N, C-alpha and C positions, 0 to 999 in steps of 0.2 A: 354512226360516228357521233360521239359526245363532243360538243364544241363548247369551249370555255367562254364565259361572258366577255373577257378581255379580248379574245380572238374575234368575237363578233364586233366589238367596238373598233378594233383595228381594221377588220374587213370593210366595215362601212366607211371608215376614214380613207382607205385606199380607193374604194369604189367612187367616192365623191371627189377624189383628187387632192384631198387635204394632206395625205401621206403617200409615200411610195412604199412598195414592198420592202425595199432595202432599209427603210427607216423604221420598220416594225422590229421590235426587240426579237432577238434570235429565238427566245423561248416560245414565241407564238408565230414566228414566220412560216414554218412548215404548215401549221394548221391554217393560217390565212391563205397561203399559196394553194392548198387543197380546196379551200372554199372558192377561191377565184377560178380555179380550173373547172370545178363542178358547175360554176355559173357561166362558163364559156369565155372568161376573160383571158 
């Protein structure tokens, strides 16, 4: 899976608690959700 740079940034922000998945723009939300699920979150 090719992950966009912005999705990586949003993923790290969600992981650190600075953002919620719901606050991630819709364009990247599914990609970030998949990354979180793969990481066991």
